[in-house]
N, C-alpha and C positions, 0 to 999 in steps of 0.2 A: 616526575616527568622526564622523558628521555629527550636528548637533543639530537637533531639531525642536521647536517650541513646542507647549505643551499644547493650544492652540486647534486645531491641525491634527490632533490625535488625540483629540478630545473623545469620539468614538464609542467608542474603545477604553477610555477612562477610565470611561465610563458602564457599559460591559459588564463591566469588571473590578471595579467597585465602588470605584475609586480616586477620592478627592475632593480631595486636597491638590495644590497647584500644584507641578509638577516638570518637568524636561526629560527627554525620552527620547533615547537615543542610537541612531541607525540605523547599521547596518554599512556600511562603505565598499564592500564587495563581497558583496552578499547572495547566499546560496546556498540550494539546495533539497536536502533529504535524504529519501530513501525509507526508512522504518523497517519492518523485517520481524519480525513476531511469529509465534508458533505457538500453543501452548496457554497459557491464563492459569490458573494454579493458585489454588485458593481459599486455601490456606495456603502453606507453603514449596514451592518448585519441587522436583520429584523428579528432574529430569535437566537437562542443559545447555540444551536447547531450550525449556524451560518458563520462564515468568516469573510471579512471584507476583502476586496481586491488589494487594497493598500497593505493590509496586514499579511495577506498571503504572500505578496511580493517581499515584504519585510522578512517573512519566514525563509524564503529562498535566499535572500541576501545574508541572513544570519548563518545559514549553512555554509555559504561560500566564505564569509568572513572568518568563520571558526574552523575552516578546513575539515568540514564534516562531509564525507563522501555520500553520494546517492547511489544506491544499488537496487537490484531487482530481486524478486523471489528466486529466480533461477540462480542469481549470484549467491544468494543465501544458501541454496542447496549445495553449490560448489564449495562454499566456505565450510559448511558442515562436513562435507566429504573430505576436505583437506585437513580438518581438525585444527585449523589455525585462524584466528581472528585477523581482520585487516589491521594494518598498522595504525589507522586513524579511526575515530568514531565514524559510524555510518548510519544512514537512515534509509528506510523504504517509504516512499510517498504513496499513499492510497486514498481513494475517494469512494464513498458509498452512495448508492441509490441510482444515479443516472441523470442528475440535473443538467439542463442545457448550458448552464454557466461553465461547465467543463469545456465545451466547444468554444464559447465566446471569450472566456477569461482565463481559465486554468491552463489549457493547452498552449495558448500563445505565450504565457509567462514561462511555462516550463521550457518551451522551445528557446525563448530568449536567454535562459540560463543553462541551456543544454542539459536538462535533467530528465530522468526517467520517472514513470509513474504507473501504477496499476489501478484500474477503474472497475469497481464492482457494480454490476447491473441488477437492479430489481426488474427482472425481465418483463413481467406483466405490464409494467408502467411505460415501457418504451412506446414512442409515437403519441403519447398522451400529453396534455397541456403541461408545459414547463419541463418536460423530460426530453431527452435526446430522441432523434429518430434514427433508423438503421443506416440511412445514408451518411449521417454525421458520424456514427460509430465506425462505419467502414472507412471513412476518411481518416479519422484519428488513428485507427489501428494500422493504417498503411503509411503513416508518416515515417520517413526514413532519415536518420542522421548520416553524416559522412561515415564511410566504412560499411554501409549496409545495415546499420543497427536500427531496429524498430523499437523505439523507446517506450511506446505506450501499449500496454497489455490490458486485456479485459478479462475479468474474473466474474464469478457468480455470487450474487447476493440472494440467491434462490429465485424461484419463479414468482411467488406471491408474497414474499417477505413475512412468513409466519414465525411464531415461536416454535422452534424445532424440538426443544426438550419439553417445555411446559405444555406444548400442544398434544403430548402423548395422552393426556387425560381425556381428550376428546374422542378417543377411539376405543372400541370395545375389545378388540383383540390386538395382540402384538403384530399379527400379519397385516392388519389394516394400517397400523402405525408405520410399518416398514414400507408399505406401498406409498404412503404419504411422503415419507422421507425420500424414497426413490424418485418420485415424481418431481419434488422440489429441486433435488440436486441434479438429476439426469436431464430433465426437460429443459431447464435453464441452460445447462451446459451445451446441449445440442443446438439450441437456438442461437446462442452466442457464437458457437463454432461455425454455424452456417453463414454467419455474417462477418467474421473476422479471420485473419490468417492464423494458422497454428492451433494448438490445443488449449482448452481452458483447464488450468491446473490448480487454480487458487479459489477457495471458497471463503467468503466472509459471513460470519453468523449474524443473522438479523437480531438486533437488540443485544447481541453478545450472548444470546441464550443457547446453552448447551456446550459451553467450553469444557473440553476434557471428557465429554460424554462418549463412552466407548461404542455405543450403538451408532451414533452419528458419525464417528470417525471410521468405523468399519464400513458403513454405507458409502462414505466419501471415498475411501480407498478403493472400494469395489467399483465405483463409478468412474474412477480415473483421476481423482484429485490427488495432488501431492502436498498441498498446504491447506491449513485452515487458520485464518486470522480471526482472533477473538477480540473482546473488548476489555480484557484484563490489562490494567495499567502497570506496565513494567518495561524495562529494557532487557535485551538479550546480552548476557555477560559470560555464559558458560556454553560454548558452542558444542562441546562433546556431549553434554546432557540435553541439548535442545530437542524438543519435540516439535517437528514441523507441522503437526496437526493440532497444536495448541499454542499458537504464536500470540504473544501479548502486543499491545499497541498503546498509543497515547492519543486521545481525541483532541483535535485542534479546534477548540470552540471559540465563540466570539470573545470570551474573556481570557483565553490562554495567552500568556506572555511567552515571547521567544525564549526567555531565560529558563522556562520549564523544560525545553528541549535539552538544554545544557545540564539542567539538574538531573534529569533521568539518565543522561549519558555518563555523568560524573559520579553518581551515587549508587 
């Protein structure tokens, strides 16, 4: 581990409320980890893919306590362009599907800790029971932090949440399959862009199906996406070889311990 004097991190100390003199340890090999959430439950999680409000807040506190930065996908693109990893470990916080708990629980907690996040919408489900409506989505997407930063970005989880690669067997011709892919990627992107500021540049694969698939990647690039988040469990450690269209992640499930974040970042 490398040591860095307090004076070099005074801004971090002021932000965190720390006033006593101490040395911070920086990792020898900083890594980036994409965290994948779904629904945030008010009380106890009711299934594997939910995470309780208490545990979600513990996750955010863990990031702060361990000096783990929170960045966006655009930040990741800039990091790749620079060819240099951040000095500290970093995470990208993401959410899948579009549950209304994002509006009620996740966003208020993220604002409390001044953190960014990307929300992937299963577009077909919006306005339906337990899902967000477009008014709520517009509100979240227009929240602004000091300095004019909009911390909450929306991406596509496709239109109908199908198996993008395995679904190819349902089509008689390659042309029909490409039409299916184009609809799922482009229609969802259009609808989200009609309701939020900026462009939709990030796609999250439903079920993680199709990671690294060249046909899906080509269609995504053609449609205007710059990133694809997969469900491959890994951290990013080599920025020069990073494929922005095959980004790994860590699912934050009901049973996931905060220490797993540290494990993926340190190994």
